[in-house]
C-alpha positions as CSV (number, residue, x, y, z in Angstrom):
1,M,2.8,14.7,5.3
2,N,6.1,14.7,5.9
3,R,6.1,15.8,9.6
4,L,2.6,13.9,10.1
5,A,4.7,10.8,9.1
6,V,8.0,12.2,11.1
7,R,5.7,12.2,14.7
8,I,5.6,8.4,13.5
9,A,8.2,7.3,12.9
10,K,10.1,8.9,15.7
11,E,7.8,7.0,17.8
12,M,8.8,3.5,16.2
13,V,12.0,5.0,17.0
14,D,11.2,5.6,20.4
15,R,9.7,1.6,20.5
16,E,12.4,-0.4,18.9
17,K,12.5,-3.3,21.9
18,E,9.1,-3.3,21.8
19,L,8.6,-3.1,18.3
20,K,10.8,-6.0,17.2
21,V,12.5,-3.5,14.9
22,S,16.1,-2.3,15.0
23,T,17.5,1.1,14.0
24,L,21.0,3.1,13.0
25,K,22.3,6.3,11.1
26,I,23.4,5.5,7.2
27,G,24.9,8.2,6.0
28,G,23.0,10.3,7.9
29,A,20.0,9.6,7.8
30,N,17.6,7.3,10.8
31,V,17.6,3.9,9.3
32,V,14.2,2.2,10.8
33,D,14.9,-1.7,10.2
34,A,11.2,-3.1,10.0
35,G,11.9,-6.3,9.0
36,V,14.5,-7.0,6.9
37,K,17.2,-8.4,9.4
38,A,14.9,-7.4,11.9
39,P,12.0,-9.7,12.7
40,G,9.3,-6.7,13.0
41,S,5.8,-7.2,14.3
42,F,2.0,-6.9,13.2
43,E,2.3,-3.4,15.2
44,A,5.1,-2.2,12.8
45,G,2.7,-3.2,10.6
46,L,0.4,-0.9,11.4
47,L,2.7,1.8,12.1
48,V,4.6,1.6,8.9
49,S,1.0,1.6,7.0
50,K,0.1,4.9,8.4
51,I,3.6,6.0,7.4
52,C,3.5,4.6,4.0
53,L,-0.7,6.3,4.2
54,G,1.2,10.3,5.2
55,G,-0.9,9.9,8.4
56,L,-3.2,11.2,7.0
57,A,-5.1,7.9,8.3
58,E,-5.9,5.0,10.9
59,V,-4.5,1.9,10.4
60,S,-5.9,-0.9,13.0
61,T,-6.4,-4.9,13.2
62,T,-9.7,-6.7,12.4
63,S,-10.6,-9.7,12.0
64,Y,-12.0,-11.6,8.8
65,E,-13.9,-14.8,8.4
66,I,-13.5,-16.9,5.9
67,R,-16.6,-19.9,5.8
68,D,-16.4,-22.1,9.6
69,Y,-12.8,-19.5,11.1
70,V,-11.3,-16.1,11.2
71,V,-8.3,-14.6,9.8
72,P,-6.5,-11.3,11.0
73,A,-7.0,-8.2,9.1
74,V,-6.3,-4.7,8.5
75,E,-8.9,-1.9,8.5
76,V,-8.2,1.4,6.9
77,S,-9.9,5.2,6.8
78,T,-9.0,7.9,5.3
79,D,-10.6,11.1,4.9
80,H,-8.3,12.7,2.7
81,P,-8.1,9.1,-0.1
82,V,-6.6,10.8,-3.2
83,E,-3.7,12.3,-0.9
84,A,-2.8,9.5,1.1
85,C,-3.1,6.8,-1.0
86,M,-1.9,7.8,-4.3
87,A,0.5,11.1,-2.9
88,S,2.0,9.0,-0.4
89,Q,0.8,5.3,-0.1
90,L,1.4,4.5,-3.9
91,A,4.5,2.3,-4.8
92,G,5.5,5.2,-7.1
93,W,9.3,5.8,-6.2
94,R,11.4,2.9,-8.2
95,I,14.8,3.8,-6.6
96,K,18.2,1.7,-8.4
97,V,21.6,3.1,-6.9
98,G,24.0,0.6,-7.9
99,R,23.0,-2.8,-6.8
100,F,20.2,-1.4,-4.6
101,F,17.4,-1.6,-5.7
102,A,13.7,-0.5,-3.5
103,N,9.8,0.4,-4.4
104,G,9.6,4.0,-2.2
105,S,6.4,4.5,-1.2
106,G,5.1,7.3,1.8
107,P,5.2,11.5,1.8
108,A,8.7,11.8,0.6
109,R,7.1,10.9,-3.3
110,A,5.4,14.1,-2.3
111,L,8.9,16.6,-2.1
112,A,10.3,14.4,-5.0
113,R,7.4,14.5,-7.1
114,K,7.3,10.7,-8.2
115,P,6.0,10.2,-10.8
116,K,5.8,14.0,-11.8
117,K,2.8,13.7,-13.8
118,L,0.3,12.0,-11.7
119,F,1.5,14.8,-8.8
120,E,0.3,17.0,-11.9
121,K,-3.3,15.6,-12.3
122,I,-4.4,15.3,-8.4
123,G,-3.0,18.7,-7.8
124,Y,-0.9,18.7,-5.0
125,S,2.1,19.8,-3.6
126,E,4.2,20.3,-0.3
127,S,7.5,21.3,1.2
128,S,9.2,19.8,4.1
129,D,12.5,20.2,6.0
130,E,12.0,17.0,6.9
131,A,10.7,14.3,5.4
132,V,9.9,10.1,5.9
133,L,10.7,7.6,2.9
134,V,9.1,3.6,3.0
135,L,11.8,1.1,1.5
136,E,10.7,-2.1,0.3
137,T,13.3,-4.0,-0.4
138,E,15.6,-7.0,1.0
139,S,18.6,-5.3,1.5
140,Y,20.5,-2.3,3.5
141,P,20.9,0.6,1.3
142,D,24.4,2.5,1.8
143,E,25.4,6.1,1.9
144,E,25.5,6.6,-1.8
145,V,21.5,5.7,-1.7
146,V,21.1,8.1,1.2
147,K,23.2,11.1,-1.0
148,H,20.4,10.2,-3.8
149,V,17.0,10.3,-1.7
150,S,18.5,13.3,0.3
151,E,18.7,15.1,-3.2
152,Q,15.7,14.2,-4.5
153,I,14.1,15.7,-1.8
154,G,15.9,18.3,-1.0
155,V,15.9,17.4,2.6
156,E,19.5,16.6,4.6
157,P,20.7,13.3,5.3
158,K,19.9,13.7,9.0
159,N,16.1,15.6,8.8
160,L,15.6,11.8,6.3
161,Y,13.7,7.9,7.7
162,L,14.4,5.6,5.9
163,V,11.9,2.7,6.9
164,L,13.1,-0.5,5.2
165,V,10.5,-3.9,5.4
166,S,11.1,-6.6,3.1
167,P,7.9,-8.4,1.6
168,S,9.1,-11.8,3.4
169,S,8.4,-10.2,6.5
170,V,5.3,-9.8,9.0
171,T,5.8,-6.3,9.0
172,G,5.2,-6.6,4.6
173,S,2.5,-8.5,4.8
174,V,0.9,-6.2,6.9
175,Q,1.6,-3.1,4.9
176,V,0.5,-4.7,2.0
177,S,-2.8,-5.5,3.2
178,A,-3.5,-1.9,4.2
179,R,-2.9,-1.0,0.5
180,I,-6.9,-2.2,-0.3
181,V,-7.5,1.9,0.0
182,E,-5.5,2.0,-2.4
183,T,-5.7,-0.4,-5.0
184,G,-9.6,0.4,-5.4
185,I,-8.4,3.9,-6.0
186,F,-5.7,3.3,-8.2
187,K,-8.2,1.1,-10.3
188,L,-10.8,3.5,-10.9
189,D,-8.1,5.8,-12.0
190,A,-6.7,3.4,-14.3
191,I,-10.1,3.3,-15.8
192,G,-10.3,7.1,-16.3
193,F,-12.7,7.9,-13.4
194,D,-11.9,11.6,-12.2
195,I,-10.4,10.3,-8.1
196,K,-10.1,13.9,-7.2
197,T,-14.3,13.2,-6.6
198,I,-13.4,10.7,-3.6
199,K,-13.8,12.2,-0.2
200,Y,-13.6,9.2,1.9
201,G,-12.1,5.5,2.1
202,F,-12.4,2.8,4.1
203,G,-11.2,-0.7,3.6
204,V,-10.8,-4.8,4.6
205,C,-8.4,-7.0,3.8
206,P,-7.3,-9.8,5.2
207,V,-3.4,-10.9,6.2
208,A,-1.6,-12.9,4.0
209,P,0.7,-15.3,6.8
210,V,3.9,-14.8,6.4
211,H,6.3,-17.5,4.0
212,T,10.2,-16.9,4.1
213,D,10.4,-16.7,0.3
214,A,9.6,-13.5,-0.8
215,L,8.4,-14.4,-4.1
216,K,5.8,-16.8,-2.5
217,M,4.8,-13.5,-0.3
218,A,4.5,-11.2,-3.4
219,G,1.7,-14.2,-4.9
220,R,-0.5,-14.7,-1.4
221,T,-0.3,-10.5,-0.7
222,N,-1.8,-9.8,-4.1
223,D,-4.0,-13.0,-3.5
224,M,-5.2,-11.2,0.0
225,L,-6.2,-7.7,-2.1
226,L,-7.8,-9.4,-5.2
227,Y,-9.7,-11.5,-3.5
228,G,-10.3,-10.9,-0.2
229,G,-9.9,-7.1,0.3
230,I,-13.6,-4.8,0.5
231,T,-13.4,-1.1,-0.4
232,Y,-16.0,1.9,0.8
233,Y,-16.3,5.0,-1.1
234,T,-18.0,8.2,-0.9
235,V,-17.7,10.7,-4.1
236,E,-19.4,14.0,-4.7
237,D,-20.4,15.9,-8.1
238,L,-21.2,13.0,-9.9
239,G,-24.7,11.5,-11.7
240,D,-25.9,7.9,-10.7
241,D,-25.9,6.9,-14.5
242,E,-22.6,7.8,-14.7
243,L,-21.1,5.6,-11.3
244,K,-23.5,3.0,-11.7
245,K,-21.2,2.1,-15.7
246,I,-18.4,2.8,-13.7
247,I,-18.5,0.5,-11.1
248,E,-18.8,-3.1,-12.6
249,K,-15.1,-1.6,-13.8
250,V,-13.7,-1.6,-10.6
251,P,-13.5,-4.8,-9.2
252,S,-10.7,-7.8,-9.4
253,S,-13.5,-10.2,-11.2
254,S,-14.0,-7.8,-13.6
255,S,-10.7,-8.6,-15.6
256,K,-10.2,-11.4,-17.9
257,D,-7.2,-12.7,-15.8
258,Y,-9.9,-13.4,-12.5
259,G,-9.8,-16.4,-10.8
260,K,-5.5,-17.5,-11.0
261,S,-4.2,-17.6,-8.1
262,F,-0.8,-15.6,-8.0
263,T,0.6,-17.5,-5.3
264,E,0.2,-20.5,-8.1
265,L,1.6,-18.6,-11.0
266,V,4.6,-17.3,-9.3
267,A,5.5,-20.5,-9.0
268,Q,4.4,-21.1,-13.0
269,Y,6.1,-17.5,-14.0
270,G,8.6,-16.5,-10.6
271,W,8.8,-12.4,-11.2
272,D,7.3,-11.8,-14.7
273,F,3.8,-12.7,-13.0
274,L,3.3,-9.5,-13.2
275,Y,3.9,-8.8,-16.7
276,K,1.8,-11.5,-17.6
277,V,-1.7,-11.4,-16.3
278,D,-4.1,-8.1,-17.5
279,P,-3.0,-5.7,-14.9
280,L,-6.7,-4.5,-14.8
281,V,-6.8,-7.5,-12.8
282,F,-4.8,-5.4,-9.6
283,A,-8.0,-3.9,-7.6
284,P,-10.1,-5.5,-4.7
285,A,-12.3,-8.2,-4.8
286,V,-15.9,-5.9,-3.4
287,V,-16.5,-2.1,-3.6
288,V,-18.5,-0.1,-2.6
289,V,-19.5,3.4,-3.6
290,N,-22.2,6.0,-1.9
291,N,-22.8,9.2,-3.9
292,A,-23.4,12.1,-1.5
293,T,-24.7,13.9,-3.7
294,T,-27.7,11.8,-4.9
295,G,-27.9,9.7,-1.5
296,S,-27.6,6.3,-3.9
297,S,-25.2,2.8,-3.2
298,F,-23.6,0.9,-5.8
299,K,-21.6,-2.3,-5.5
300,A,-19.5,-4.1,-7.8
301,G,-17.7,-7.9,-7.0
302,K,-17.7,-10.4,-5.3
303,I,-15.2,-12.4,-2.4
304,N,-13.4,-15.5,-3.8
305,Y,-12.8,-18.4,-0.6
306,E,-11.2,-20.6,-2.4
307,I,-8.3,-18.7,-3.6
308,L,-8.1,-17.3,-0.6
309,E,-7.8,-21.0,1.4
310,K,-5.8,-21.7,-1.5
311,A,-3.4,-18.7,-0.8
312,L,-3.2,-18.9,3.2
313,G,-2.5,-22.3,3.0
314,F,-5.4,-24.4,4.3
């Protein structure tokens, strides 16, 4: 995945002006600012999303209907859902060096094996002499951060690409919506489902309009996933009875905290909103699962248009 993602990172460097990103060197590493000081773009968001997914998924723009109008959305498709979403895209590496903090996504996680228990569960590993890490942050890393990441993954800084995105940028908003397939797999894993049976993943999610406040953007982007995100999975080696029981537990509507707009919760709790709600609410709005072993399909959940409209600012 690192080799596939490096190609995409190099493409971003080559298309710097077109994508409205900037590139620089920090501590010998190749840094791509895709939305911290640079403005970023929708197209940059698609490429960052592909990097997050380890180059093992297609990410494109589409439209999303909300009552009588349409908004932009992203569409994600992958034949390697567990590797792309859990071994790469999951923001599973919290990087804190001095005053710098960022959530790390992307295939460099597979080299650092962050978190270790997850990689042991899914049985994935890889080695590479080049790597890419996406950092969700509001600031630039310094040489100490580069050194820390380089040592953790065993890759020389000159072969390391760090892609920076701010949650309050258009790039950041796009790449969060592109986590729709991962969101469903994460929930399935949380409720005890064997995610290794998932062979294909597909999802569509509206993209939240940009706000300069990172906290409000966190609320908006969560609302897009939880109240508008739609996923489809193909699974194998399961019985229909087992699948029927678990599918009802997957959508966000199965949580006791369903119906609370995160756009409003952030105004009430600040960043503590992440810890004051049921963690099982973090899931797609709609989940469809096809059992390739029996040919049956099951659906659960619903789109909440009222909350989507509030989150979109209408």
